C-alpha positions as CSV (number, residue, x, y, z in Angstrom):
1,X,117.6,7.9,22.9
2,X,117.8,8.9,19.3
3,X,120.8,11.1,19.9
4,X,122.5,8.3,21.8
5,X,121.8,5.9,19.0
6,X,123.5,8.2,16.5
7,X,126.5,8.5,18.7
8,X,126.6,4.7,19.1
9,X,126.5,4.4,15.3
10,X,129.6,6.7,15.0
11,X,131.3,4.6,17.6
12,X,130.6,1.5,15.5
13,X,132.2,3.2,12.5
14,X,135.4,3.7,14.5
15,X,135.3,0.1,15.7
16,X,134.8,-1.1,12.1
17,X,137.8,1.0,11.0
18,X,139.8,-0.4,13.9
19,X,139.2,-3.9,12.6
20,X,141.3,-2.9,9.6
21,X,144.3,-1.8,11.6
22,X,147.6,-3.6,12.0
23,X,147.9,-4.5,8.3
24,X,151.4,-5.6,7.5
25,X,153.2,-4.1,4.5
26,X,154.3,-6.2,1.6
27,X,157.9,-6.1,2.6
28,X,156.9,-7.3,6.1
29,X,154.9,-10.2,4.7
30,X,157.8,-11.3,2.4
31,X,160.6,-10.8,5.0
32,X,161.0,-14.5,5.6
33,X,161.4,-15.2,1.9
34,X,164.2,-12.6,1.7
35,X,165.8,-14.1,4.8
36,X,165.9,-17.5,3.2
37,X,167.6,-16.1,0.2
38,X,170.1,-14.2,2.3
39,X,171.0,-17.5,4.0
40,X,171.6,-19.2,0.6
41,X,168.4,-21.3,0.9
42,X,166.5,-20.8,-2.5
43,X,164.5,-24.0,-2.0
44,X,163.2,-22.7,1.3
45,X,162.4,-19.3,-0.4
46,X,160.5,-21.2,-3.1
47,X,158.5,-23.1,-0.6
48,X,157.5,-19.9,1.2
49,X,156.5,-18.3,-2.2
50,X,154.3,-21.3,-3.0
51,X,152.6,-20.8,0.4
52,X,152.0,-17.2,-0.3
53,X,150.6,-18.0,-3.8
54,X,148.5,-20.9,-2.3
55,X,150.0,-23.4,-4.8
56,X,151.0,-26.9,-3.9
57,X,154.3,-26.6,-5.9
58,X,156.0,-24.4,-8.4
59,X,154.5,-26.5,-11.2
60,X,151.1,-24.8,-10.4
61,X,149.9,-21.3,-11.2
62,X,147.8,-19.6,-8.5
63,X,144.0,-19.8,-9.0
64,X,143.9,-16.0,-9.1
65,X,146.4,-13.4,-10.0
66,X,144.6,-10.7,-8.0
67,X,146.2,-8.7,-5.3
68,X,150.0,-9.4,-4.9
69,X,150.0,-12.7,-6.7
70,X,151.3,-11.4,-10.1
71,X,154.2,-9.7,-8.2
72,X,154.9,-12.8,-6.1
73,X,155.0,-14.8,-9.4
74,X,157.9,-12.5,-10.6
75,X,159.7,-13.3,-7.3
76,X,159.1,-17.0,-7.8
77,X,160.4,-16.8,-11.4
78,X,163.8,-15.5,-10.3
79,X,164.1,-18.1,-7.5
80,X,163.3,-20.8,-10.2
81,X,166.0,-19.3,-12.4
82,X,168.5,-19.6,-9.6
83,X,167.5,-23.3,-9.2
84,X,168.0,-23.6,-13.1
85,X,164.3,-24.5,-13.6
86,X,164.3,-22.3,-16.7
87,X,161.0,-23.5,-18.3
88,X,159.0,-22.8,-15.1
89,X,160.7,-19.5,-14.7
90,X,159.8,-18.5,-18.2
91,X,156.2,-19.4,-17.7
92,X,156.0,-17.4,-14.5
93,X,157.6,-14.3,-16.1
94,X,155.3,-14.5,-19.1
95,X,152.2,-14.8,-17.0
96,X,153.2,-11.9,-14.8
97,X,154.2,-9.8,-17.7
98,X,150.6,-9.9,-19.0
99,X,149.1,-9.0,-15.7
100,X,151.4,-6.2,-14.4
101,X,150.8,-2.8,-15.8
102,X,153.4,0.0,-15.8
103,X,153.1,3.0,-13.5
104,X,153.6,6.1,-15.6
105,X,154.3,9.0,-13.2
106,X,154.4,11.4,-16.1
107,X,150.7,10.8,-16.8
108,X,149.3,10.7,-13.2
109,X,148.9,13.5,-10.7
110,X,149.9,13.1,-7.1
111,X,146.2,13.1,-6.2
112,X,145.6,10.1,-8.6
113,X,148.5,8.2,-7.2
114,X,147.4,8.8,-3.6
115,X,143.7,8.1,-4.2
116,X,143.6,5.2,-1.6
117,X,142.5,6.5,1.7
118,X,143.5,3.6,3.9
119,X,146.4,1.9,2.1
120,X,148.7,2.7,-0.8
121,X,149.1,-1.0,-1.5
122,X,145.4,-1.9,-1.8
123,X,145.2,-1.6,-5.6
124,X,146.7,-3.7,-8.4
125,X,150.5,-3.6,-8.6
126,X,151.9,-1.3,-11.3
127,X,155.6,-1.8,-12.1
128,X,158.1,1.0,-12.6
129,X,159.6,1.1,-16.1
130,X,162.9,-0.6,-15.2
131,X,161.0,-3.7,-13.9
132,X,159.0,-4.0,-17.1
133,X,162.2,-3.9,-19.2
134,X,163.9,-6.5,-16.9
135,X,161.0,-9.0,-17.3
136,X,161.8,-9.5,-20.9
137,X,165.6,-9.4,-20.3
138,X,165.5,-12.1,-17.6
139,X,163.3,-14.2,-19.8
140,X,165.8,-14.0,-22.6
141,X,168.3,-15.4,-20.1
142,X,166.0,-18.3,-19.5
143,X,165.5,-19.1,-23.1
144,X,169.2,-18.7,-24.0
145,X,170.2,-21.0,-21.1
146,X,168.0,-23.7,-22.7
147,X,169.5,-23.0,-26.2
148,X,166.0,-21.9,-27.4
149,X,166.6,-19.1,-29.9
150,X,163.0,-19.0,-31.0
151,X,161.8,-18.2,-27.5
152,X,164.6,-15.7,-27.0
153,X,163.6,-13.9,-30.2
154,X,160.0,-13.6,-29.0
155,X,161.2,-11.9,-25.8
156,X,163.5,-9.7,-27.8
157,X,160.6,-8.4,-29.9
158,X,158.6,-7.8,-26.7
159,X,161.5,-5.9,-25.3
160,X,161.7,-3.7,-28.4
161,X,158.1,-2.6,-27.9
162,X,158.9,-1.5,-24.3
163,X,162.1,0.2,-25.4
164,X,160.3,2.3,-28.1
165,X,157.8,3.4,-25.5
166,X,160.6,4.5,-23.1
167,X,162.8,6.1,-25.7
168,X,161.3,9.5,-25.4
169,X,160.2,9.3,-21.8
170,X,163.5,8.2,-20.3
171,X,166.3,8.1,-22.8
172,X,168.9,7.6,-20.1
173,X,167.4,4.3,-18.9
174,X,170.5,2.0,-19.0
175,X,168.4,-1.1,-18.3
176,X,167.7,-1.2,-22.0
177,X,171.4,-2.2,-22.4
178,X,171.4,-5.8,-21.2
179,X,168.3,-6.6,-23.1
180,X,169.7,-5.1,-26.3
181,X,173.0,-7.0,-25.7
182,X,171.2,-10.4,-25.3
183,X,168.8,-9.6,-28.2
184,X,171.8,-8.9,-30.4
185,X,173.4,-12.2,-29.4
186,X,170.0,-14.0,-30.1
187,X,169.7,-12.6,-33.6
188,X,173.4,-13.1,-34.4
189,X,173.1,-16.9,-33.6
190,X,169.8,-16.9,-35.5
191,X,171.7,-15.7,-38.6
192,X,170.0,-12.3,-38.8
193,X,173.1,-10.1,-38.8
194,X,171.4,-6.8,-39.6
195,X,169.1,-7.2,-36.7
196,X,171.9,-8.3,-34.4
197,X,174.0,-5.2,-35.2
198,X,171.0,-2.9,-34.7
199,X,170.6,-4.3,-31.2
200,X,174.3,-4.1,-30.5
201,X,174.3,-0.5,-31.6
202,X,171.5,0.2,-29.1
203,X,173.5,-1.5,-26.3
204,X,176.5,0.6,-27.1
205,X,174.5,3.8,-26.7
206,X,174.7,3.1,-22.9
207,X,178.3,1.8,-22.5
208,X,181.3,0.8,-24.5
209,X,181.2,-2.9,-24.0
210,X,184.5,-4.4,-24.8
211,X,183.0,-7.9,-25.2
212,X,181.1,-6.6,-28.2
213,X,184.2,-5.6,-30.2
214,X,185.0,-9.1,-31.6
215,X,181.3,-10.0,-32.4
216,X,180.9,-6.7,-34.3
217,X,184.1,-7.2,-36.2
218,X,182.8,-10.6,-37.3
219,X,179.3,-9.4,-38.3
220,X,180.1,-6.2,-40.2
221,X,181.4,-8.0,-43.4
222,X,178.2,-10.0,-43.4
223,X,175.7,-7.2,-42.9
224,X,174.5,-4.1,-44.7
225,X,174.0,-2.3,-41.4
226,X,176.7,-0.2,-40.0
227,X,177.1,2.9,-37.9
228,X,180.0,5.1,-36.6
229,X,179.4,3.8,-33.1
230,X,179.7,0.1,-34.2
231,X,182.9,0.8,-36.2
232,X,184.4,2.7,-33.3
233,X,183.5,-0.2,-30.9
234,X,185.1,-2.7,-33.2
235,X,188.3,-0.5,-33.5
236,X,187.9,-0.1,-37.2
237,X,188.6,2.9,-39.5
238,X,188.2,2.4,-43.3
239,X,189.8,-1.0,-43.5
240,X,187.4,-3.9,-43.9
241,X,187.5,-6.4,-41.1
242,X,188.7,-9.9,-41.7
243,X,186.2,-12.8,-41.7
244,X,186.2,-15.1,-38.7
245,X,186.9,-18.8,-38.6
246,X,183.5,-20.4,-39.3
247,X,184.4,-23.6,-37.4
248,X,184.7,-21.8,-34.1
249,X,181.9,-21.8,-31.6
250,X,181.1,-19.3,-28.9
251,X,180.5,-19.5,-25.2
252,X,178.3,-16.8,-23.5
253,X,178.4,-16.6,-19.7
254,X,175.8,-14.7,-17.7
255,X,176.1,-14.1,-14.0
256,X,173.2,-12.3,-12.2
257,X,173.8,-11.7,-8.5
258,X,172.6,-9.9,-5.4
259,X,169.2,-8.2,-5.1
260,X,167.8,-4.7,-5.8
261,X,166.8,-2.6,-2.7
262,X,163.6,-3.6,-1.0
263,X,161.0,-0.9,-0.2
264,X,160.6,-0.3,3.5
265,X,157.8,1.6,5.3
266,X,159.1,4.8,7.0
267,X,157.8,7.8,8.9
268,X,158.8,11.3,7.7
269,X,158.3,14.6,9.6
270,X,155.7,16.7,7.9
271,X,158.0,19.6,7.4
272,X,160.7,17.6,5.7
273,X,158.0,15.8,3.7
274,X,156.6,19.1,2.3
275,X,160.2,20.1,1.3
276,X,160.7,16.8,-0.6
277,X,157.3,17.1,-2.2
278,X,157.5,20.8,-3.1
279,X,157.7,20.2,-6.8
280,X,154.9,17.6,-6.9
281,X,152.2,18.6,-4.5
282,X,149.5,21.1,-5.4
283,X,149.5,24.5,-3.7
284,X,146.1,23.9,-2.1
285,X,147.2,20.5,-0.6
286,X,150.5,22.1,0.6
287,X,148.6,25.0,2.2
288,X,146.1,22.6,3.9
289,X,149.0,20.4,5.2
290,X,150.8,23.4,6.6
291,X,147.6,24.6,8.3
292,X,147.0,21.2,9.9
293,X,150.6,21.0,10.9
294,X,150.3,24.4,12.6
295,X,147.4,23.1,14.6
296,X,149.4,20.0,15.7
297,X,147.0,17.7,13.8
298,X,149.7,16.4,11.4
299,X,153.2,15.7,12.6
300,X,154.5,13.0,10.2
301,X,153.6,10.9,7.1
302,X,153.9,7.3,6.2
303,X,155.8,6.6,3.0
304,X,157.9,3.9,1.4
305,X,161.7,4.3,1.2
306,X,164.3,2.2,-0.6
307,X,166.5,0.0,1.6
308,X,170.0,-1.2,0.7
309,X,170.9,-3.4,-2.2
310,X,172.6,-6.7,-1.7
311,X,175.8,-7.8,-3.6
312,X,176.6,-4.6,-5.3
313,X,180.3,-4.8,-4.1
314,X,180.7,-8.5,-4.9
315,X,182.9,-9.7,-7.7
316,X,181.8,-12.8,-9.7
317,X,184.3,-15.3,-10.9
318,X,184.6,-17.2,-14.2
319,X,186.9,-20.1,-15.0
320,X,187.1,-22.0,-18.3
321,X,189.0,-25.3,-18.4
322,X,190.9,-24.3,-15.2
323,X,191.9,-20.8,-16.4
324,X,190.4,-17.6,-15.1
325,X,188.5,-15.5,-17.6
326,X,187.3,-11.9,-17.5
327,X,183.7,-10.9,-16.8
328,X,182.3,-7.6,-17.9
329,X,179.8,-5.7,-15.8
330,X,176.8,-5.1,-18.0
331,X,174.5,-3.2,-15.8
332,X,174.0,-2.1,-12.2
333,X,170.3,-2.8,-11.8
334,X,170.3,-1.5,-8.2
335,X,171.8,1.8,-9.3
336,X,169.1,2.2,-12.0
337,X,166.4,1.3,-9.4
338,X,167.7,4.0,-7.1
339,X,167.8,6.5,-10.0
340,X,164.2,5.7,-11.0
341,X,163.2,6.0,-7.3
342,X,164.9,9.4,-7.0
343,X,163.0,10.7,-10.0
344,X,159.6,9.9,-8.4
345,X,160.3,10.3,-4.7
346,X,158.7,13.8,-4.6
347,X,155.5,12.4,-6.2
348,X,155.4,9.5,-3.8
349,X,155.8,11.7,-0.8
350,X,153.2,14.1,-2.2
351,X,150.8,11.2,-2.3
352,X,151.6,10.3,1.3
353,X,150.8,13.9,2.3
354,X,147.5,13.6,0.4
355,X,146.6,10.5,2.4
356,X,147.5,12.1,5.7
357,X,145.2,15.1,5.0
358,X,142.4,12.6,4.1
359,X,142.8,10.9,7.5
360,X,142.6,14.2,9.4
361,X,139.6,15.3,7.4
362,X,137.9,11.9,8.0
363,X,138.5,12.3,11.7
364,X,137.0,15.8,11.7
365,X,134.0,14.4,9.8
366,X,133.4,11.8,12.5
367,X,133.8,14.4,15.2
368,X,131.3,16.7,13.5
369,X,128.8,13.9,13.1
370,X,129.1,12.8,16.7
371,X,128.7,16.4,17.9
372,X,125.6,16.7,15.8
373,X,124.2,13.5,17.4
374,X,125.3,14.1,21.0
375,X,125.5,17.9,21.3
376,X,127.9,20.7,20.3
377,X,131.5,20.2,21.5
378,X,130.7,16.8,22.9
379,X,133.7,15.0,24.5
380,X,132.4,11.9,22.8
381,X,132.7,13.7,19.4
382,X,136.3,14.7,20.2
383,X,137.3,11.2,21.3
384,X,135.7,9.6,18.2
385,X,137.4,12.0,15.9
386,X,140.8,11.4,17.5
387,X,140.1,7.6,17.4
388,X,139.3,7.7,13.7
389,X,142.5,9.6,12.9
390,X,144.5,7.2,15.0
391,X,142.8,4.2,13.3
392,X,143.3,5.5,9.8
393,X,147.0,6.2,10.6
394,X,147.4,2.6,11.7
395,X,145.7,1.2,8.6
396,X,147.6,3.5,6.2
397,X,150.3,1.1,4.9
398,X,152.7,2.6,2.5
399,X,153.1,0.7,-0.8
400,X,156.3,-1.3,-0.2
401,X,155.7,-3.6,-3.2
402,X,158.5,-4.1,-5.7
403,X,160.2,-6.9,-7.6
404,X,162.3,-8.0,-4.6
405,X,164.2,-10.9,-6.3
406,X,165.5,-8.9,-9.2
407,X,169.3,-9.2,-9.3
408,X,171.3,-6.2,-8.4
409,X,174.0,-6.8,-10.9
410,X,174.6,-8.6,-14.2
411,X,177.9,-9.5,-15.8
412,X,178.7,-11.2,-19.2
413,X,181.6,-12.9,-20.8
414,X,182.0,-14.1,-24.4
415,X,184.7,-16.5,-25.6
416,X,185.3,-17.9,-29.1
417,X,186.4,-21.5,-28.9
418,X,187.5,-24.4,-31.1
419,X,184.9,-27.2,-31.1
420,X,184.9,-29.7,-28.3
421,X,184.0,-30.3,-24.6
422,X,184.6,-27.5,-22.1
423,X,184.3,-27.1,-18.3
424,X,182.9,-23.9,-17.0
425,X,183.1,-22.8,-13.4
426,X,181.2,-19.8,-12.1
427,X,180.8,-18.3,-8.7
428,X,179.2,-15.3,-7.1
429,X,178.1,-14.4,-3.5
430,X,179.6,-17.6,-2.2
431,X,177.7,-19.9,-4.6
432,X,179.7,-22.0,-7.1
433,X,178.5,-23.9,-10.2
434,X,180.5,-26.2,-12.5
435,X,179.0,-27.2,-15.8
436,X,180.3,-29.1,-18.8
437,X,179.4,-27.9,-22.3
438,X,180.1,-29.2,-25.8
439,X,181.0,-26.5,-28.3
440,X,179.8,-27.5,-31.8
441,X,181.4,-26.1,-35.0
442,X,179.9,-22.7,-35.6
443,X,177.5,-23.2,-32.6
444,X,177.1,-21.7,-29.2
445,X,176.5,-22.5,-25.6
446,X,175.1,-20.3,-22.8
447,X,175.9,-20.9,-19.2
448,X,174.0,-18.9,-16.6
449,X,174.4,-18.5,-12.8
450,X,171.8,-16.6,-10.8
451,X,172.5,-16.0,-7.1
452,X,170.0,-14.0,-5.1
453,X,171.8,-13.8,-1.8
């Protein structure tokens, strides 16, 4: 009776584990939100996000930011930006920014990253570096669209802190460029020309933006800051640039469109997984995985893969007072997301292998315990061990969390204009917006279009 009781207790363990099975991944749970955006229904997407956040409307913050709520708040912020609800979008971005930490793969081992036995998405969300940079960048868009230079300056300062942190870790991260560009514009319109040129200089380190040539020519005579890169971008040699007409105002147009790739749960054969993870997995874990594979106990692993971006081949349109104007592509966010993923893919797969090994070891432990209770090489022990492995496999949900509503592409345009009313027409991904602006002498206006289809 005592032995049977122990066997029954092992059976209860498996049943308890089975109760955890069937967990949907983050990308599965948010599929309906993405589908609404794909169909050009941002209000429907906003409604679904409010349901996920358990808020009555977008005016409310969730009672708790635990679990996935901080990440969902980022998604809601971008839908609000598309709906031109800039104040609420700013609030959501700022709240999320304080909650979301950054995942630094250079400081964590594969074992640390794969420490969760059942699910890789059970812990707090940690954002990759490019997402942290884009939080401040997209919030600058919110503030500039409202004409709020003070709020934009605060975001520019926050961005600078993140940029300094990344400078040595990932000097090729081009997602510093749009933030530096917008920060330069912010400080230029705030009258801080030295600071503006420093930010423009940083933006030019990633690309030769033609739209910066005229602003740099205007600012160089008014500032003590200069660099060979700035002078080259402005097309200057030794001749001093002419001062601009102080009565003219400026229009900045920002178009953000498409969406970055969503992470999707995939299965990968163990042999191919070990090849991809060869530079990240420890020799002991690799040896153990090979041994289990040879015994037929491990055949594949669960891991998250990037899907396809949306809108990367689209071309936005800008018309001013009935005349078409040029738009300059500032950054391909989707390409940077792919580059960042490629850098850590081996570590991610190494963590998936670590979890797979843990499942098998757990199953063997259950089998050994049941055998001890019911007798050596008990059929019950074998069945319980296999059931445990199968259950842990079912409950192992790869971490498919990412900022799914982050636009895939950003494009800017800048036009110097005489004072007076203007009509701006923007379109991207089939969505069109027409807005009237009044250019003041020496002033500026910012018109933004965000389309997340």
